[in-house]
C-alpha positions as CSV (number, residue, x, y, z in Angstrom):
1,M,102.2,99.3,103.0
2,K,104.4,100.1,100.1
3,R,105.5,97.2,97.9
4,G,108.8,95.8,99.2
5,G,110.7,92.8,100.6
6,G,112.1,92.3,104.0
7,V,113.8,89.9,106.5
8,L,112.6,88.6,109.9
9,M,115.4,88.5,112.4
10,H,115.2,88.9,116.2
11,I,117.6,91.5,117.7
12,A,118.9,88.7,120.0
13,S,119.9,86.7,116.9
14,L,122.4,89.3,115.6
15,P,126.1,88.5,115.6
16,G,128.4,90.2,118.1
17,P,130.7,89.6,121.0
18,F,128.3,89.8,123.9
19,G,126.5,86.5,123.8
20,I,123.3,88.0,122.4
21,G,122.6,90.6,119.7
22,V,122.5,94.2,121.0
23,F,121.6,97.8,119.9
24,G,125.1,98.3,118.4
25,E,127.1,98.5,115.2
26,E,126.0,94.9,114.2
27,A,122.3,96.1,113.9
28,V,123.3,99.1,111.8
29,N,125.5,96.8,109.6
30,F,122.6,94.4,109.1
31,S,120.4,97.3,107.9
32,K,123.1,98.3,105.5
33,Q,123.1,94.7,104.1
34,L,119.4,94.9,103.7
35,K,119.7,98.1,101.8
36,E,122.3,96.5,99.6
37,Q,119.9,93.7,98.9
38,G,117.2,96.2,97.9
39,M,115.0,95.3,100.9
40,K,112.7,97.8,102.6
41,Y,111.7,96.1,105.8
42,W,113.3,94.5,108.9
43,Q,110.8,92.6,111.0
44,V,111.9,92.0,114.6
45,L,110.4,90.0,117.5
46,P,109.1,91.8,120.6
47,F,111.6,94.0,122.5
48,S,110.1,92.8,125.8
49,Y,112.3,91.3,128.4
50,P,112.1,87.5,128.0
51,G,110.0,85.7,130.6
52,M,108.9,82.1,131.1
53,G,110.8,79.8,128.7
54,D,112.9,82.8,127.6
55,S,110.0,84.0,125.5
56,P,109.8,87.6,124.5
57,Y,106.0,87.0,124.4
58,Q,105.9,86.4,128.1
59,S,107.3,89.5,129.7
60,F,107.0,91.2,133.1
61,S,105.7,94.3,131.4
62,A,104.1,95.4,128.1
63,F,106.2,98.6,128.4
64,A,109.6,97.5,129.5
65,G,112.5,97.0,127.1
66,N,114.9,94.1,127.2
67,M,118.0,95.1,129.2
68,L,120.0,92.3,127.4
69,F,119.9,94.4,124.2
70,I,121.8,97.3,125.8
71,D,125.2,97.7,124.1
72,P,128.1,97.8,126.7
73,R,130.2,99.8,124.2
74,R,127.8,102.7,124.3
75,L,127.9,102.7,128.1
76,M,131.7,103.0,127.8
77,K,131.3,106.0,125.5
78,M,129.1,107.6,128.3
79,G,131.9,107.1,130.8
80,L,130.0,104.5,132.8
81,L,132.2,101.4,131.9
82,S,135.9,101.0,131.3
83,A,137.3,99.4,128.2
84,E,138.4,96.5,130.4
85,E,134.9,96.0,131.7
86,V,133.4,96.0,128.2
87,V,135.9,93.2,127.2
88,G,134.8,91.4,130.4
89,E,131.2,91.3,129.0
90,E,132.3,89.4,125.9
91,Y,130.9,85.8,125.8
92,N,132.1,83.6,123.0
93,V,131.5,80.1,124.4
94,N,128.9,79.5,121.7
95,K,128.2,82.2,119.1
96,W,125.1,80.3,117.8
97,R,123.2,79.9,121.0
98,I,122.1,82.3,123.7
99,D,122.7,81.4,127.3
100,Y,120.0,83.4,129.0
101,D,120.8,82.2,132.5
102,Y,124.3,83.4,132.3
103,L,123.4,86.7,130.6
104,R,120.7,87.7,133.1
105,V,123.2,87.6,136.0
106,Q,126.1,89.1,134.1
107,R,124.1,92.0,132.6
108,E,122.5,92.9,135.9
109,K,126.0,93.2,137.4
110,M,127.2,95.3,134.5
111,L,124.2,97.7,134.6
112,R,124.4,98.2,138.4
113,T,128.1,99.0,138.0
114,A,127.2,101.6,135.3
115,F,124.4,103.0,137.4
116,S,126.7,103.5,140.4
117,R,128.8,105.9,138.2
118,T,125.9,108.1,137.2
119,D,126.4,111.8,138.0
120,D,123.7,114.4,138.9
121,K,123.4,115.4,135.3
122,L,122.6,111.9,134.1
123,R,120.3,111.3,137.0
124,S,118.4,114.4,136.1
125,E,118.0,113.1,132.5
126,V,116.7,109.8,133.9
127,R,114.1,111.7,136.0
128,K,113.1,113.8,133.0
129,F,112.7,110.6,131.0
130,L,110.4,109.3,133.7
131,K,108.4,112.5,133.6
132,D,108.0,112.2,129.8
133,N,107.4,108.4,129.9
134,K,104.9,107.7,132.7
135,C,104.5,104.1,131.5
136,A,108.0,103.4,132.8
137,D,107.0,104.3,136.4
138,D,105.0,101.1,137.0
139,V,107.9,99.1,135.5
140,A,110.4,100.6,137.9
141,C,108.1,100.2,140.9
142,F,107.3,96.6,140.0
143,Q,110.9,95.7,139.6
144,A,112.0,97.4,142.8
145,A,109.2,95.6,144.7
146,K,110.3,92.2,143.0
147,D,113.8,92.8,144.3
148,K,112.4,93.2,147.8
149,F,110.6,89.8,147.6
150,Y,113.3,87.8,145.9
151,Q,111.6,87.8,142.5
152,Q,108.4,86.1,143.9
153,A,105.2,86.6,141.9
154,W,103.3,89.7,143.1
155,W,100.5,87.7,144.7
156,Q,103.1,86.0,146.9
157,W,104.4,89.2,148.4
158,T,104.0,89.3,152.2
159,D,103.5,93.1,152.3
160,E,99.8,93.4,151.7
161,A,100.0,97.1,150.9
162,L,102.5,96.6,148.1
163,K,100.8,93.5,146.9
164,N,97.6,95.4,146.5
165,Y,99.3,98.4,144.9
166,D,98.5,100.8,147.7
167,P,99.4,104.3,146.5
168,K,101.2,105.2,149.7
169,A,103.3,102.0,149.7
170,V,104.1,102.5,146.0
171,A,105.1,106.2,146.7
172,E,107.6,105.0,149.2
173,L,109.2,102.7,146.6
174,R,109.8,105.8,144.4
175,K,112.1,107.2,147.1
176,E,114.5,104.2,146.9
177,E,117.7,104.0,144.9
178,D,116.6,100.7,143.4
179,Y,113.7,102.4,141.8
180,L,115.9,104.9,140.1
181,Y,118.2,102.1,139.0
182,H,115.4,100.4,137.1
183,E,114.4,103.7,135.6
184,F,118.0,104.1,134.5
185,V,117.9,100.8,132.7
186,Q,114.8,101.8,130.8
187,Y,116.3,105.2,130.0
188,I,119.4,103.6,128.5
189,F,117.4,101.0,126.6
190,T,115.2,103.7,125.1
191,T,117.9,106.2,124.2
192,E,120.2,103.5,122.7
193,W,117.4,102.2,120.5
194,A,116.4,105.7,119.4
195,Q,119.9,106.3,118.1
196,I,120.2,102.9,116.4
197,K,116.7,103.2,114.8
198,K,117.6,106.6,113.3
199,E,120.6,105.1,111.6
200,I,118.6,102.1,110.4
201,N,115.9,104.4,109.0
202,D,118.5,106.6,107.4
203,N,119.5,103.4,105.5
204,G,116.0,103.3,104.0
205,I,114.9,100.4,106.2
206,E,111.6,100.4,108.1
207,I,111.3,98.4,111.3
208,I,108.2,96.1,111.7
209,G,107.8,95.5,115.4
210,D,105.8,92.7,117.1
211,M,103.4,93.3,119.9
212,P,102.0,90.4,121.9
213,I,98.3,90.9,122.5
214,Y,98.4,89.5,126.0
215,V,100.5,90.3,129.1
216,S,101.9,87.9,131.7
217,C,100.2,87.0,135.0
218,D,103.2,88.1,137.0
219,S,103.6,91.5,135.4
220,A,103.6,95.2,136.2
221,D,100.6,95.6,134.0
222,V,98.4,93.2,136.1
223,W,99.8,94.3,139.5
224,S,99.2,98.0,138.8
225,A,95.9,97.7,136.9
226,R,94.2,94.4,137.9
227,D,90.7,95.9,137.3
228,M,91.5,95.5,133.6
229,F,91.6,91.7,133.9
230,K,89.2,88.8,134.9
231,M,90.5,88.1,138.4
232,A,89.4,85.2,140.5
233,D,87.6,85.0,143.8
234,P,90.3,83.0,145.7
235,V,88.0,81.7,148.4
236,K,85.5,80.5,145.8
237,K,88.3,78.8,143.8
238,K,89.7,77.0,146.8
239,K,86.3,75.7,147.8
240,Q,85.8,74.5,144.2
241,A,89.2,72.7,144.2
242,E,88.5,71.0,147.5
243,K,85.1,69.9,146.3
244,E,86.5,68.4,143.1
245,G,89.6,67.0,144.9
246,E,91.8,68.8,142.3
247,E,95.1,70.5,142.8
248,Y,94.9,73.7,140.7
249,P,97.8,75.7,139.3
250,E,98.7,78.5,141.6
251,T,97.5,81.2,139.2
252,A,94.0,79.6,139.2
253,Y,93.4,81.2,142.6
254,V,94.4,84.6,141.2
255,F,92.8,84.6,137.7
256,D,89.4,83.3,136.7
257,K,90.1,82.8,133.0
258,V,93.3,82.5,131.0
259,A,94.3,82.7,127.3
260,G,95.3,80.2,124.7
261,V,94.1,78.7,121.4
262,P,92.2,75.5,120.7
263,P,93.7,72.5,118.9
264,D,95.2,73.6,115.6
265,Y,98.0,72.9,113.0
266,F,100.7,73.5,115.6
267,C,99.4,71.5,118.6
268,E,96.7,68.8,119.0
269,D,95.9,69.9,122.6
270,G,95.8,73.5,121.6
271,Q,98.1,76.0,123.3
272,L,97.5,76.9,127.0
273,W,99.3,80.2,127.2
274,G,98.0,81.0,130.7
275,N,97.9,84.8,130.2
276,P,95.2,86.7,132.0
277,I,92.1,87.7,130.0
278,Y,91.2,91.3,129.6
279,D,87.9,92.6,131.0
280,W,86.9,94.4,127.8
281,K,83.8,96.0,129.3
282,K,85.9,97.8,131.9
283,L,88.5,98.8,129.3
284,K,85.8,100.2,127.1
285,A,84.6,102.4,130.0
286,T,88.0,104.0,130.1
287,G,88.1,104.6,126.3
288,Y,90.6,101.7,126.1
289,E,93.2,104.1,127.7
290,W,95.7,101.5,128.7
291,W,95.7,100.0,125.2
292,M,96.0,103.5,123.6
293,R,99.1,104.2,125.7
294,R,100.5,100.8,124.8
295,L,100.0,101.5,121.1
296,E,101.5,104.9,121.4
297,E,104.7,103.5,123.0
298,N,104.9,100.9,120.3
299,F,104.6,103.5,117.5
300,K,107.6,105.2,119.1
301,L,109.7,102.0,119.0
302,Y,108.7,100.8,115.5
303,D,107.6,102.1,112.1
304,I,104.9,99.5,111.7
305,V,103.5,97.2,114.4
306,R,102.3,93.6,113.9
307,I,99.7,92.7,116.6
308,D,100.2,89.1,117.5
309,H,97.0,87.0,117.8
310,F,95.0,89.9,116.4
311,R,91.9,87.7,116.1
312,A,91.3,88.2,119.9
313,F,89.9,91.6,119.1
314,S,87.1,89.8,117.2
315,S,86.8,86.7,119.5
316,Y,89.2,84.9,121.8
317,W,89.5,81.5,123.3
318,E,88.8,81.7,127.0
319,I,90.0,78.8,129.2
320,P,89.1,78.1,132.9
321,S,92.3,78.8,134.8
322,E,92.2,75.4,136.5
323,S,92.4,73.6,133.1
324,K,95.4,71.4,132.3
325,T,95.1,71.9,128.5
326,A,93.5,74.3,126.1
327,R,91.0,71.8,124.8
328,V,88.4,73.0,127.3
329,G,87.4,76.6,126.5
330,E,85.0,78.7,124.6
331,W,85.1,81.5,122.0
332,V,84.1,84.9,123.6
333,K,83.4,88.1,121.7
334,G,86.1,90.7,121.8
335,P,85.8,94.5,121.6
336,G,85.5,94.4,117.8
337,M,85.3,97.6,115.7
338,D,84.5,99.8,118.7
339,F,88.2,99.5,119.7
340,F,89.3,100.6,116.3
341,H,87.0,103.5,116.1
342,V,88.7,104.8,119.3
343,L,92.1,103.9,117.9
344,N,91.5,105.8,114.6
345,K,90.2,108.8,116.5
346,R,93.3,108.8,118.7
347,F,96.0,108.2,116.0
348,G,94.3,109.3,112.8
349,D,94.2,105.8,111.3
350,S,95.5,102.3,111.8
351,S,97.7,102.1,108.7
352,K,100.7,101.4,110.8
353,L,99.3,98.0,111.9
354,I,99.5,94.4,110.6
355,A,97.0,91.9,111.8
356,E,98.3,88.4,112.7
357,D,95.3,86.4,111.7
358,L,96.7,82.9,111.6
359,G,94.8,80.0,113.1
360,E,91.2,79.0,112.9
361,K,89.0,81.2,110.8
362,T,85.4,81.9,111.6
363,P,82.8,84.0,109.6
364,D,82.8,86.7,112.2
365,L,86.6,87.0,112.0
366,E,86.5,87.3,108.2
367,E,84.0,90.0,108.4
368,F,85.9,91.8,111.1
369,L,89.2,91.7,109.2
370,K,87.5,93.0,106.1
371,E,86.0,95.9,108.1
372,C,89.3,96.8,109.8
373,G,91.0,96.9,106.4
374,L,94.4,96.0,107.9
375,P,97.0,93.9,106.0
376,C,96.8,90.2,107.2
377,M,99.3,87.4,107.0
378,K,99.9,84.6,104.5
379,V,102.3,81.8,105.1
380,M,103.4,79.6,102.2
381,Q,104.1,76.6,104.4
382,F,100.4,76.2,105.0
383,A,99.5,76.2,101.3
384,F,100.4,72.9,99.7
385,N,97.7,70.4,100.4
386,P,97.5,68.8,96.9
387,G,94.4,69.7,95.0
388,E,93.3,72.4,97.4
389,D,93.1,76.1,96.2
390,S,94.4,77.4,99.5
391,S,94.3,81.1,100.3
392,Y,97.9,80.7,101.3
393,L,99.0,79.9,97.7
394,P,100.8,83.0,96.3
395,H,98.4,83.3,93.3
396,N,95.6,84.0,95.7
397,Y,97.3,86.8,97.6
398,E,95.7,90.2,97.6
399,A,97.9,93.2,97.5
400,N,96.9,94.2,101.1
401,C,98.7,91.4,102.9
402,V,102.1,90.5,104.3
403,A,103.4,87.2,102.9
404,Y,105.9,84.9,104.5
405,T,107.7,81.7,103.7
406,G,107.3,81.0,107.4
407,T,107.2,82.8,110.8
408,H,109.1,82.5,114.0
409,D,106.6,79.7,115.0
410,N,107.2,77.7,111.8
411,N,110.0,75.3,110.9
412,T,112.7,76.8,108.6
413,L,111.9,76.4,104.9
414,L,114.5,73.7,104.5
415,G,113.5,72.0,107.7
416,W,109.9,72.0,106.5
417,L,110.8,70.5,103.1
418,W,112.5,67.6,104.9
419,E,109.6,67.1,107.3
420,A,106.7,67.6,104.9
421,N,104.9,64.6,103.6
422,E,105.9,63.6,100.1
423,H,102.6,64.9,98.5
424,E,103.0,68.3,100.1
425,R,106.7,68.6,99.1
426,R,106.1,67.5,95.6
427,E,103.2,69.9,95.2
428,C,105.3,72.8,96.6
429,L,108.3,72.1,94.4
430,K,106.2,71.7,91.3
431,Y,104.2,74.9,92.0
432,C,107.5,76.8,92.5
433,G,109.1,75.4,89.3
434,F,111.9,73.5,91.0
435,E,113.2,70.6,89.0
436,G,115.7,68.0,90.0
437,D,116.2,65.7,92.9
438,N,118.5,67.9,95.0
439,W,115.6,69.7,96.9
440,G,117.3,68.8,100.2
441,D,120.4,70.8,99.6
442,G,120.8,73.7,102.0
443,G,122.9,76.8,102.2
444,T,122.5,80.4,100.8
445,R,122.4,79.1,97.3
446,S,119.9,76.3,97.9
447,G,118.0,75.8,94.7
448,S,114.7,74.7,96.4
449,C,114.7,77.6,98.9
450,R,115.4,80.1,96.1
451,A,112.6,78.7,94.0
452,I,110.1,79.1,96.8
453,I,111.4,82.6,97.8
454,R,111.2,83.7,94.1
455,T,107.6,82.5,93.9
456,L,106.7,84.4,97.0
457,W,108.4,87.6,95.6
458,M,106.3,87.2,92.4
459,S,103.0,87.5,94.3
460,H,100.7,90.4,94.5
461,S,101.4,90.9,98.2
462,N,102.7,94.4,98.9
463,C,105.1,93.1,101.5
464,T,107.0,89.8,101.5
465,I,109.1,88.7,104.4
466,I,111.5,85.8,104.8
467,P,113.1,84.7,108.1
468,I,116.9,85.0,108.1
469,Q,117.1,81.2,108.4
470,D,115.5,80.8,105.0
471,M,117.8,83.4,103.5
472,L,120.7,81.3,104.8
473,G,119.0,78.0,103.7
474,Y,119.4,76.5,107.2
475,G,117.7,73.5,108.6
476,G,115.3,72.9,111.5
477,D,118.1,73.0,114.1
478,T,118.0,76.8,113.7
479,R,114.2,77.1,114.2
480,M,113.3,79.9,116.5
481,N,110.3,78.4,118.3
482,I,108.2,75.2,118.5
483,P,104.8,76.2,119.8
484,G,103.6,74.3,122.8
485,T,107.1,73.4,124.0
486,P,108.3,75.1,127.2
487,T,112.0,75.1,126.8
488,G,114.8,75.3,124.2
489,N,113.3,78.1,122.1
490,W,114.4,81.7,121.3
491,V,118.1,80.9,121.6
492,V,119.3,80.9,118.0
493,R,121.9,83.3,116.8
494,F,123.9,83.9,113.7
495,S,127.6,84.8,113.1
496,K,129.0,87.6,110.9
497,E,130.4,84.8,108.7
498,D,126.9,83.4,108.3
499,L,125.6,86.8,107.1
500,D,128.6,87.4,104.9
501,E,127.7,84.2,103.0
502,I,124.4,85.6,101.7
503,D,124.3,86.5,98.0
504,N,123.2,90.1,98.3
505,E,123.3,90.5,94.5
506,W,120.7,87.7,94.0
507,Y,118.3,89.5,96.4
508,R,118.9,92.9,94.8
509,E,118.0,91.5,91.4
510,L,115.0,89.7,92.9
511,N,113.7,93.0,94.3
512,R,114.4,94.8,91.1
513,L,112.8,92.2,88.9
514,Y,109.5,92.0,90.9
515,R,109.5,95.8,91.6
516,R,110.0,95.5,95.4
């Protein structure tokens, strides 16, 4: 990656009148602000439709875009909505929090209204889109089937043929109007983003995307290609549960093993994500074709792709599906360099990737990361154990890394300063050259936040990223996510007034001074 600075902000967090950030003028304006600041990168969170707990990391498809990001104003320009209907989509009850329950219902009504007004020409374009984007087919089939069964999980469907992805039953779905509606949604999402991304790129800003390594249990991916995953023998599982007198989670009868991470910095019980585990032997036999298609689609959406939980390619934490926490599990070897040999042959090289390597380090992981040669991540908040020469301290950063004050899973910088123990806080402030007793002051001109950001910018790291919350100097109440908590996350937004308060000149000089 070329040397440069950037900002992490979810599309959903953008300002605007529709209750959530969209692919509209606000996104373009933010890229203009980044350009004015001398930034080169805008890192976003996954574009996936949010699933359990409103998380974009728990979607019904690895290939589906989030319909909530569709800009009603662009539908009006296409003649699919009236000006009055666009105004009706405005939601200003709380411009700092996202009401997903309301938006899911409202946007569904809006998009079905727009679809009802499509003409033959537009429908032809949608079908051409499907022909050119075959990954979208399973998305539309899955969603059309979910509509039939009142959004139940696929293993609960009463139609055995559809539940088991029978080709004839799926072919019948493709004849239905509901199937074409879901294709229409993905067409609009994709074309709107393509237009917006071009404008952002024209402003000199590259988009760093985020790709979750796992998919959800109840997803089009598992439904249509369950051979790729470690599925359970339900009869065997039920006998085991009866023998042990245990009541298993429903998914335990469907999946043999599930994903998570062992106890770590974030959670003493580990994190039981519950995602199905890939059957890497079967994937290898196909040349990792599903993964190659997935990467290809992500390279269309983003300029650079961060792979979340990258370490699973080396080894991953495998948990029995009946477990109640992630404490019980084992490390299992992943596909390793064989996967990247295939990737490099397919795409030329892997230079468009960032490896999220946070968490427990093992010798095999270190060796694997070195062999891959991808930029890894450094997080300043992990650095300041007094007396320890941590690899997260900026003076230890190599050029080939992406360095952060914190990520979407961390507290904000100001929130961290307030919650850190006294020794950590003192070590951090001293390291960053902050003097005085007003370290707790927030806002866009917070002296302590600026000292830490400046120290990060001085490092060797080619790419430095700060969450928008740290640029604003906001506290822990604007934190994006608290790992291990099921609700209350992913809802933070910012107003135009918030962004207008940022001292663009200070960041422009920071980027000039440290040659970013």
